Structure formats: structure tokens, C-alpha cells
N, C-alpha and C positions, 0 to 999 in steps of 0.2 A: 416122340418122333415116330413116324410111320416106317414100315419096313423098306419101302421103296426109297425114301429119303436116306435112310441109314445105308442102304446098298450104294446109293450114289456117292455119299460121303466116303465110304470105305474105298470105292473105286477111285475117287479123286486122290485119296491118300496114297493108294498103291501107285498111281501114275506119278505122284510127286516123289515117292521113294525111288522109282525107276529113273526119273530125271536126276535125282540126287546121285544115284550110283553112276549114271552116265557122266555127270559133271566131275565125279571123283574116280576116274579110271585108275588113278594112282593108288587107290586103296585095293590091295590084292585080296583075293578070295581067302587065302590062308589066314590073313590078318583078321578078316571078318569072322572066320571060323573060330580063331583063338579067342577073340574078344566077345563075340555075340552068339557063337554056336550055330550060325547059319551063314550062308553066302549066296551069291548070285545063282550058283548051281542048285542050291536048295530051293530057291524061289522057282526055278525052272521045273524042278520035280513036283513041287506043290501045285504049280500051274497045271501040269499034266494030270495030277490026281484030281484036282477040282474039275477039270474038263471031263474026265472019265466018270466022276460022280454025276455029272449032268448028261451022261450018255454021248459025249462028244469024243471023237477020235483025234487026239492031239498027241503027236509024238514028241520025244524029248528035244530033238533038234529044232522043231518048230517052236516049242516053248522057249528054248534058249534064245532063239532069234528075237522073240518078244521081249525077253528080259534084258538081253545084252544090246539090243538095237541093231544087231548085225549078225551074220552067221558066227557061231561060237568059234569056229576054227580061225576066222579072221580076227575076232577080238583077242583070242589067245595069242596069235602071232604078233599082233600089234601092241598089246598092253600087258600081257602076263609075263612077269619076271620069274626066273627060277626061284624056288624057295631057298632061303638061306638055311644053314645048319641051325642057327638060332631059332628061326621060325619053325622048322621041323621039330625041334626039341620042345618048344612052347606048345605046338599043336599036340604032340604026344602027351605032354603034361596036362593039357586042358581036357583030354579025353574025347570021346566021340561027340560029334556035333549033331545037329538036327538032320533028320532024314525024312 
């Protein structure tokens, strides 16, 4: 497989991941962090890092809008539930997630 085809496939998988997250707004970021060690916010940070590696100026809010499909503040107000005591305890027990 040539590099261009690989990049196209990786981009398609990434878009599919974003659609999946969009379809599963019920899955909270804290649960993703507990189970997988990364969340939508991590993806946003990785997006910014990748852009900077290519010499592009993308800020975190712009990246979050790409990942969340809307401004982060709007997504947070509409879909983010407060973390429960159980989630916070599991998060602490899981240790530091991806950055």
C-alpha cells in the first residue's frame, strides 16, 4: 500500500471515529478516560499538535469544534453530565490518561 492510500484510509477511519462519537453523545468523556485512557478532549489536543507539526496555526477551541461537531461550550452544556462520585473514584484509580 502506498503512503497516499494509507493516509486516505487513516483519514476515513478518523472520520468514522468522529461519527461514532457523535452518535454516542451519551458516552461521557470521563468514562472514555477511565476505560480507554483518552477522550474527545485528548483528540482535540492531538489535532492541535498534528496541525502545529505541519506548521499550521490551529487553536484548541477550533480543534474541539472539529472533534465535537459544534463549539465545545455548546456540546458541554447540552450533553455533558456532572461526573458522579463513582466516576471520579474510578478516574483516580485508573491514573493519568493520554495527553
